[in-house]
N, C-alpha and C positions, 0 to 999 in steps of 0.2 A: 519531454522527449525533444531532443535537438533534431530539427528538420535538416535534411541535406540542402546544399546550396542551390539546388535546381527547383525548389518549391518555395512558394510565397503565399501568405494568407493564413487566416485562422479558421474561418468558416467557409469562405469561397476560396478554396486552395487551388492554385495553378502550378502545375509541374510541367516544365519544358524539357524536351529531349531532341536529340538529333545533332548532326554536324553538317558543315557546309557542303562537303563532298560525299556524305554518307547516302544511304538509301532514301531517307526521308527526314523531314523536320516535323515534329509533332508536339501536341500538348494534351494534358489531361486536366480537366476541370472537375474537381470534386467539391460537392457542397452546394451546387446550384439548386435552388428550390425546384420542386416538382411542379409541373403544370405550365411551364414556359413554352409558348409556341416557338419552335425552332427547327430549322432545316439547313441543308447544305447551301441553299440560296442565300441565307443570312450570312454565312461565313464567306461565301464567294464574293459577295458585294463588298466586304471589307478587304479581303485579300487583293482584289482587283485594283484597289486604290494605291497599293504599295509602289508599283512601278510607274513613274511619270511617263507620259506619252511623247516624250521628246528625246530621241536617241542621242542628241548632241551632249546632253548633260548627265547621262547615266552610263553604267557599265554595259559592256557588250554582252554580258550574261543576262539574257532575258528569259526567265523561267515562266512558262505558261502554267502557273500554279493552279491546280484543280484540287479543291478541298474535299476531303472525304471524312465522313463521320463513321467511326467504328463501333461506338457504344453510347449508351445513355439517352437515346432518343427512341421513342416508341409511339407510333400513330401520330407523329408530328409534334409531340410534346416531350419535354424533359421528364425523366422518370424519377429523378432524385439520385440515381446511380452515377458513377463517374462518367463524364463525357470525354471520349478520346477522339482526337481529330488529327489528320496528317495531310501534308502535301509531299509529293515525291520530288526528289532532286533528279532532274532529267538532263540538265544542260551543263553539268559540272565538267570542267576540263582540268585534270590534275597534272598535266604534262609539265607545267612550269615549276611545280613545287618540289619535285625530287632533287633538282639541281641546287636548290637553295635551302634544303632542309637543315643544314648546319650553319646557315647564315641568318641569324634572327633579324627580321625586318624592323628598322627603327620605327617606334610608335605603335607596333603590334605587340600582342601577348606571346609571341613565339618563344622568347627567352624564359619568361616567367612560367609559362605552361610546361615547357620542357623540364625545367627544374622541379616544379611541383609534382609532376606525374612521372618523373624518372625517364622521360623520353618515350613513354608509351602513348602519349597523346596523338590524336590525328591532326597532323600539321597541314594537311591539304586545304588551301583556301582559308586558313585560320581555324579550321575545325570547329570546335565548340565556341570559339570566341569571335566568329564571323558575324557580320550584320545579317547574314542569311538566317540565323536562328531566330531573328525577331519576327519571322512569319508566325512562330508559335504564339507570341504575344498578341499578334493581330487576331489569330483564331480564338484565343481565350478572351480577347477584348470584344469579339463579336457576340459572345454569350453575355458578357457583362453589359455591353451597350444595349442589347435587346432587353435585358432584365431591368436596367435603369430606366429605359423608355416607358415602361409601365408605370413608373413613379414620377414621370415628367422631368427626369434628370437628363440633361443633354451635355455631352462633352465635345468641345471643339478645339482643334489644334491647327495652327497655321504658322507659316514662316514670317518672321519679322525682320530678319537680317541674313544676308549672305556676304561674308567678308566685310567690307566697309560700306556695303549698300544696305541702308536701313529704311524701313517704312517711316514716312514722316506724317502721314495722315491717319487720323483716328476714325475707325469705322464702327458702326453699330454691330451688336451681336448678330443681328439678322443678316447684315451684309457679309459678315465673316462666314456665317453658316452657308450662305448661298454661293459665295464666290471662291472659297478657299481651295477647292479642287478644280477650279476652272483654268488655272495656270499650271504650267509644268513644275514650277518651284513651290507650289502650294501657298502662294501669297495672294490675298484677296485684292490687293492694290495692283491693277493691271500694269500701270506705267512703271511702278517699282519692280514688278515681277520681270519685266523686260530687261531692266538694268541688272537685276540679279542673275538672269540667264546669261547675259553678256559676260558678267564677272566669272561665271563657271566655265564658259567656253574659253575665255582668255587664259584661265589657269590651266585648263587641259592642254591648250596649244603650247604652253610654256613647260609642260611636263610636270605640272604642280597640281595643287588642290586647294580648296577653301572650305571653311567651316561656316557656322552661322548660329542663329538663335531661333528657337521655336517657342511660341506662347501657347499654353493650354488653358482653356476656360471651362469650368464646370458650372452649369446653371441649374438653379432650383434645388440644390442640395439642402435638405432641411436643417434647422438648427439642432445642435446637440450630437452630431456624428463625430466620433473620435474617442480614443481610450487613453487619456494621459496616465502616467507620464511617458512610458516607453512604447505605448501604442498610439501615440499622437497621430492625428490624421495627416498633418504636414510631414511628420517624420517618416511615416509609411509611404506616402506619395514620393518623397525624396528618395527613399531607398529603392523603390520600384523604378524610378526614372534613372537613377544611377546604374541600374542593371542593364540599361540599353547601351550597347557598345558605342563608343565615341562621345558619350555625355560626360562633360568635365565640370559642369556647374549647374546648380539649381537655386532659384530664388522665388520667393512668394511676394506678391503685392509690390510694394516699393522696393523690396529686396535690399541690395547693398546700398542703394540710394538713401535708405533710411538712416544710415550712419552719418549722412551729411545734414539731416534735418533736425530741427528742434522738436521737442515734445509737442509743442503747440501746433506744429506743422504736420507731424506724423500721426498724431492721434486722430482716429475716425470718430467724429462727433455723432451722437445718436439723434434720430428724429422719428416721428410717426409718418408712415407712408402707406396709404391704402389699408389702414387699420393694422399695420404690422410695424414692428420695430426695424428700422433700417439705419444706415449710416450715410453721412453726407459724402464721405470719400471712402476709398477701399484700400488704404495703404497696407492693411493687414492681409490683403489677398483672400479674404473670406474665411480665415481661420484664426482663432484667438485661443491661446492656452491649449493648442492641439485639438480644438473642438470647432466644428463648422459654425459660422455665425449667421448663416442664412443669406449672406451676400455672395456674389459670384466668387468662386474659387479661381484665383489667377496665379499661375505658376509659369516660369520661364526656364528653359534649359539652354545651356551653351554646348554646342556640338563642335568638336574639334575637326580640323581638316583631315581628310582621308589620308592615312599614313602611307598607303601604297601609291608611290609616285614614280614617274619615269626618270627623274633625276638621279644621278649617282650619289650614294650616301655611304657614310662610314659605318662599318659593323665589325664583328669578329667572326672567325671561323671556329666554331665550338668543338669540332673534331680535332683540329690542330692547335687550338688555343693561341691563334695568331690574329693580328689585325688584318682586316680585309675590307673590300668595298662591295657594294651590291647595287644593282640597277634592276628594280622590280619590273618584270614583264607580266603579260596577262591582261585580264579584263577587270578594270577597277573603276569605281565612281570617282569623278573629279570633285564631287561634293555629295555627301550622304544625307544632307539635311532634308531634301524633298522626300526621300524614302522614309526618313525618321518621323515625319509628321503623323501618319496614321499609326505608327508604333507608339508614339507619345500619347496620342489620343486613347489608344487601347490600354496602355499602362495605367493611366489615371482612372479609367473606367473600371478596371479590375480592382483597384484599391477601394474605390467608392462602393462597389458592389459588396466587397468583403465587409467593409465597415458598416454599411447600412443593414446588412444581415446581423452583424454583431450588436448593433444598437437596437435591433428589434423593429426597425422601420420596414424591412422586407421580411415576410414570414417564410417558414421552411416549405410550406405548400401554398401555392398562389391561389388556387381555387379548386375545390373538390370536384372531381369529375363524376357526373351523374350516370 
């Protein structure tokens, strides 16, 4: 059976619903093992990470998202039934969108969505194609992260670059875990974070925007997770990450830099470490042949600049089929990278939960209740 485009996963199936200016954004998680301790506090802790605490670098639309569980939890544990979760949209302002409904914004999905759905799509705030819908991934990720934590698997995401400002220093996993949410841009290097923030503020003052790079690390994923060829772990992670609005590139380990290396430089030599097989380097990014190798999974995503900018841009008037110009007004992020960090973290966690159930590492019932 062909699944609709709003669902992903084989065993841990996540279905997203909602639009930017609709009543709510939500998610259904089907296939989560029974017996997982879970509550709205677990979701809220993840949702609260979405908005950086620095108004200068984010949109004026600040939703006070309150997560609600509608089904799938009983007496504080997952039941094995579908878990449905929502947050309401309370701060949407649709007034700016009626005037430009026939003027597709450059860099947005306005034109493609209109053609695909015959003009019936909700165009307010980008509708189904807005970054707002990523709240659903964060809620689904809250379930996945809680489940993975029982098996000592930890997923960390952080900003490594904003525009031309890049992290130069290498930090330990523990430093990344501790510091990544201590800065507004989600960069664990405080000095670099300040420079990144300045780059975002500068772009906003110029009526423009900037993009950046996020690195995601998954620790303690056991060897053997992944279903080659077409269910490869890296293929499914890449698919999930590309579903995040604004993501335009994904690479694992050495990534595109591997094309410049010789085999002797790119190969990860094996050695014994603490009675386990490990590698001296990790250019493969923890995945070989679509299967986890036991080394940290390291993946990076390239996030494009926010397409909604204050500068005048060229477009067309679709009702008149004439050339036109557009100057986008309203509340928009000058950089979506900081908001995308917890989303990327959740996205990878969802795929890992699905694959670890498929591989038999995670059972369908976690512990029988007495």
